[in-house]
N, C-alpha and C positions, 0 to 999 in steps of 0.2 A: 504493499500500500504506500510506503514511504517512497519507493522508487518511483511507483506510477505518479505520485503527486509531484516529485521533483521534475518528472518529465513534462507533465502539465505545464509546470512553472517555466521551464525551459522553452517549450513550445510557444507559450504566450509571449515571453520575452523576444523570441525571434519573430513573431508576427508584428509585435510592437516595432521592432527595428525596421522591418520592412515598411510598415506605415510611415514611419519617419522619412524613410527613402522617397516614398511616393509624394510625400508632402514637399520634399525639396526639389523634386523633378517634375517635368511635364509628363503626365501619365500617359498621353496618346503616344508620345516618343517612346516611353518604355515598353509599350505594348508592341509598337512596330519593330523595336529592336530586338525583342525577345520572340515575337512571333507567337505569343500567347493566343489561344482560342478563346473566344468570348466566354464559354462556359467556366473555363479554368479561371479566368479573371473574375467572374462573377462570385465563384466560390471563394477565392482569395479575399475579395472585398468583404463578404460576409463574416469569414473568420477574422479579418482585421477589426471589423466592426465589434465583435464580440470581445476581442483582447482589449481594444481601446476602451470600451465602456466598463470593463470589469477592473481597470486601473485608473481611477479618477484622481484628481488632485485633492488631497485631503490636507487639513491643517494639522501639524504635529508640534508638540503633544497636543492632542485633541480629543481624548476620550473624556473621563471624568474632570481632568484639569487641563487647563490651557497653559501656555507659557507665560502669559501676562499674569495668571493668578499665582503661578508658582513663584515669579520674580516678586510679585507683591508681598506675598507672605515672607519670603526670605529677606526682603528688606525690612519688614517689621521685626522679624527675630533678630536681625543685626543690631537693631535699636533697642532690644530687650523689652519690646512692647507687649502688652496683654490685650486680648487673651492668648495670643499665639505662643508666647514663651511658656506660659503654664501648661498649654496643651502639649507642646513638644515635650516638655519635661515629663508629664505624664506618660507619654508614649514611650519615652526611653526607659521608663521603669517596668515595662512588661517583659515577660519572658521571650515573646516573639521578637522584640528588640535587641536581644542578646546576640553578640557575635559568635557565641557558642551554641546558638540554636540549632537543633538538628531536625531536618525535615525526613519524612518517612515516605517517599514515593512508592508506588507500587503499580504493577501492571494492570490488575482488574480490581475494580471497585464496585461494592454492592451496597445497597441501601433499601430495605423495605419501608413500608409505611410507618410513621411515627419512629423512624430510626431502627426499625426491627432488623436483627441480623446483620448490623453494620460490619462491613469490612472495608475499612479505609475511607469511608465516605466524610466522617468528621475530620479525620486527619487531613484529607485532601483540601477541605475548606479552611482549616486552620492554617495549613502550609501556604495556601493562597494568601491569606491575611497576612502571614509573617512576610511573604515576598513583597507585599505592597508596603508594608511598614518599613522594611529595610530600604526599599527604593526611595520612600520618602525621607527617611533619616539620612540617606547618603546625599540627597540633593540639598536639604535644609542645613545640614551640619558640614558638608564637604569632606567627611570621612569615606574614603573610597572603600574601606573594609566592608561598610554596609552594602555598597553596590555589589561587591563580590559575593556577599552572603545572599543577596536577592537572586543574583545570577545563578548561584548554586542551587537554590531552591526551584527556580523556574526551569533549569536545564534538568534537574533531576525527574521532574514530573514529565517534561517534555519527551525525554528520551525513553521513559518507562511506561507511561500511561497507554493503554490499549483498548479498554472497555470500561464503561460505567453502566451497571444494570440495576434492576430492582424497580420497585414502584416509584421510588423517589429519584430515579436517575437523572431525569431532566432538571429537576428543581436544584439538586445538590450540584449537578454539573454546571448549571448556569451560575450559581452563586460563587463556585470555584473559579470559573473561567473569568468572571468580572475582576476578581482579585488578581489572578495571574496576568490577565491582559493589560490591567491598569499599571501594574509593575513593569511589564514588558514595554509598555509605551514610553515610560520615563527612561528606562535603561537604554533603548534603542536610540531615542531622539535627542537625549541629553548627553550622549557619548560617555556611557559609563564603562566602556571597555568590553562590551558584550560582542563576541566574535561573530562575524557573518555566518560561520558554519553552525554556531549554536542557534542563532536566530532562525536559520532554515529548519533546523529540527523542531523548534517551537512552532513555525508556520506549518509544518507538515502535521503536527499533533493536532493544531486547531482545525485544519482542513480535513484530516482523516478520521478524527475522534470527536472532537467538540462540535463542529458545524453539523455534521450528519446526526448527532444526537438531538440537537435543539431546532433544526431547521424547520420542522413542521409544528412547533409550538406544543401546547397541550390543550386544545380548545374545549374539552369537555370537562375540564376540572375547574375548581374556584379560581377566580381571576388573578390572585396574587402570583400564581404559577406563570401564566403568560407575561405578566408585567415583569417579572424578574428575568424570564427568558428573553424577552425583548431588549431589556437592558444589556444582557450579556452579548446579544447578537449585534446590537448597534456599535458596541466597543470593538467587537471582533471586526466588523467591516472597516472601521477606522484604522485599526492596527494593520489589517491586511491590505489597506488601500484598495478595498474591493467594494465597487459601488453596488453591485447586485446584492450582496449580503447587507450592506447599509440601507438600501432602498426596501429590501424585504422587511427589516425591523421598522423603519419609517411608516410604511404602508400598513403594517399590522397594528402599530400604535394608533393609527387614523381610522382604519377600516376592517381591522381583523373581525372575524365572525365569532371568535371565542370570548370567553367572559373577561379576558385581561386586556382587551383593546380599550382605549380611553372612553369611547362612547358607551361601550357596554359595561365597563366597570364603574364609571362615575356619572351619576345622574344629575341633571341640572340643579337640582335641590340640594346637592352636597352629600347625598346618601350614595351607598356603593352596592355592588353586587353581593358584598360580604357584610353588609350592615347588620342583617339579621342573623349572622353567624357569630362573630366576636370582633372586638376592636383591634386585637392583636393581629390578626390576619389581615385586617383593612389597612393596618400600619404598614405591613409588609408590601401589600399591593400598591399603596400610594407611593412608598419610597422607590419601588421598582419603576413606575411611570415617572417619577422625578428624575431618576438616573438617566432614563432614555432621553427625556427632554433635555437635560443637562449636556449630554454628548452632543445631541443634535444642534443645540446652540452654538457649541464651539465650531461646528461645521456650517454655521449660517443658516440654519433652519430653526424656525420658531415653533416648537411643539408646545411650549409653555402656554402660548396664546391660543392654540387649537381649540375650536369649538367656543369662541368667546371666553377664553380662560377657564375651560371647564376643570382643569386640574387645580385651579385655585379654589373653586367652590368645594371640591373634594377634599383638598388639604384641610381646609377650615373644618368641614364636616367631620372628618376622621379625627382631627386634633381634639374636637370637642367631645367626642364619644370616648377617645382614649383617656382624657381627663376624667370623665364621669364614670369610667370603668375602674379607675385607680389601679390601673396596670402600668408597668414600667414602660415608658415610651421607647420604642425602637429607633435607631439611629436613622437619619436621613432629612430631618426637618431644616437643618441649616440650608441646605440647597434650595429649598422651597421658600424660605424666608428671605434669602438673599435675593432671589429673583423677584418675587411679588412684592415685597415691601421694600427691599433695597433698590432694586432697578426701577419698578413701576410705582412705588409709593402707596400701594394698596394696603388698607387695614387688614392685620392678621392676629386679632387678639387671642384666639384659641392657640395658634402656633406659639405666640410669644409667651403663653402661660407654660407650654411644654418646655420651651427654651429656658424659661426662668425657674423651672422646678428643680429643686435641690438634687445635685447629683448628675443632672443631664450634661451640663457642660463641664469640662470639654466632651463633645460628642464622641461616642465610641463607634464601633463597627458591628454592623448586623451580619452575623455569619451566614444566615440563611438567605439573605437577599443581597449581599455584595455591596453595601452602601455604609458610609459613615465618615468619621474623622473630619466633618465639616468645620467644626470650630478651629481646627488648625488650618485646613486647606482652602476653605471657602468664605469663612467669616470676613466681612468687610470689603470683599472684592467687587462688590457692586459699585463702589466708588472710584474704581481705576479710571483715570482720565483717559478719554478717547477709546475705552474698551469697545470693541466692535460689536455691533448690535445687527441682527438679521434685518434685511430691507422691510419697511413697513411697520416695524415694531409690533407691539401686541395691543389688542383692542382692550378697552376698559370694560370690565364686566359689570353687570348689574348685580349689587350685592344680593346674595341669597341667605335664606334662613340657615342656621348652623345647628342642626339637631344634635342633642347630646345623649338622652336617654330615651328609649321606646320610641323611635321615630315614627310618625304618621306614615301609612303607605303613600307613595307617590301618586297624586291626583291623575286622572285620565289624560289631562293636557300634556303630561310628560311621562308617557308610558314607559315601562321597563322594557329593555330589548329582550327578544325572545332568544335564549340560550339553552343549550343542554345541560340539564342538571348534573351535579356531581355524583358519580357512582357511589353508592353506599358501601359497595365491596371494597373500595380503595380508599380507606381513611387517609386524612392528611396529616403531615408531620406538624408537631407542635414546636414551640421553642425550647423544649426541654432536652437537654443534651442526652446523647447516648450513654450508658453506663461506662465507666472507665475500663471495665473488665471486658473489652470487646473481643469476641471470639475471632481467632485467626486460624484459617485452614492449615493443616499440617503440611510442612514442605513449603510453604510460601516464602519463608525466608524474612518476613515482615516482623519487626519488633515493635510492639506498642510504646508509646512515649512514657517516660517515667514520672513526669510532672502532671498530677491530676488537675492543676489549675489550667491546663491548656484546653480542657473540656468546656470551659466557660464559653457561652455563646456569644455574649455582647462584651467586647472589651476594646 
């Protein structure tokens, strides 16, 4: 599979080089000189179009973080300013930030519903988080040892991972891919010393393992799944410079038929497809949608403003229900607040209440949805002078009610989209981590991590 993927990449590169030649020369003269038959020329042009469209011009770094945001935060840290300095200090205290951190990559990962029978799933997501932490620490502190540790983690999984199976495969895969990809985006485009050969191994893993796993989404399940999958997919499209993958994520966010597209997940009144389930899963869903919108924004596409800022209504609605439920808010709120309040000046009282809740800031990381660290990486970046904005900006929404407890069903004027119900035979995972005594198949050669605290979900 790796060899096949490499051949495809080489073929695409060759076609792109031919296209550049055709652009430099008179096409008619080239045809006359080579004596090409019309059918052959037509076939070449079709292949060239495919190759050219698959490799668009993307902004890098440009997944969850842009270069402007990274530089802004680095300048604040250099001045010892808060809350960035405190957030960095907290990150440096975690086991994943240690230069002695040991990843545990494996070839075959399995996780059933609610974490049942987990073999490598939790470890994969935690190693992805560690790779991202180490990449951030390298850029913000200048310590190249952190870059090498991040590269070690990414390379280990890229060279070993072959399958992810089980009921939870797409969910845990997407969550892990987000962490690995955002680490890789920094390592590649900020010159961390990641070799081209190792980068190709990672690319092959994304194309042969990661993308085939998530490319068809999970439309029959509760919407937080597709929201998280779409976020991983758009980040993947950016890293791979693949317009087809990027567009697939954007189009699903806008028009996907599953529960996790924006119009199917968030209703105009701020309730969601999972409102009658629980606020914790709503929090996961809204964070996944926010991650997709954040990456699209860096590429000049405004998904925050889609459907008259529908995500804004959902954010405030979910925030209110999280507060009323007395659950611990999951990470992801800094991105939403930075855009809607920071850039657009819209009121966000419910989101502000979450951010002001004791212990929320500095924001941590949601292991099951691949989002977080916004206090360190996003806070205040809406004030960047000359920060690029997508053409047309965002429309100003009409304020909508923010239900908190026992919301009234949506009136007929705003019908709920028809979606496939969640199968009762495939229960969904919670935020409760798998037991530390995870069974490992005989002969696998994998060793469970010694530190029990690594099984904490949000850090």
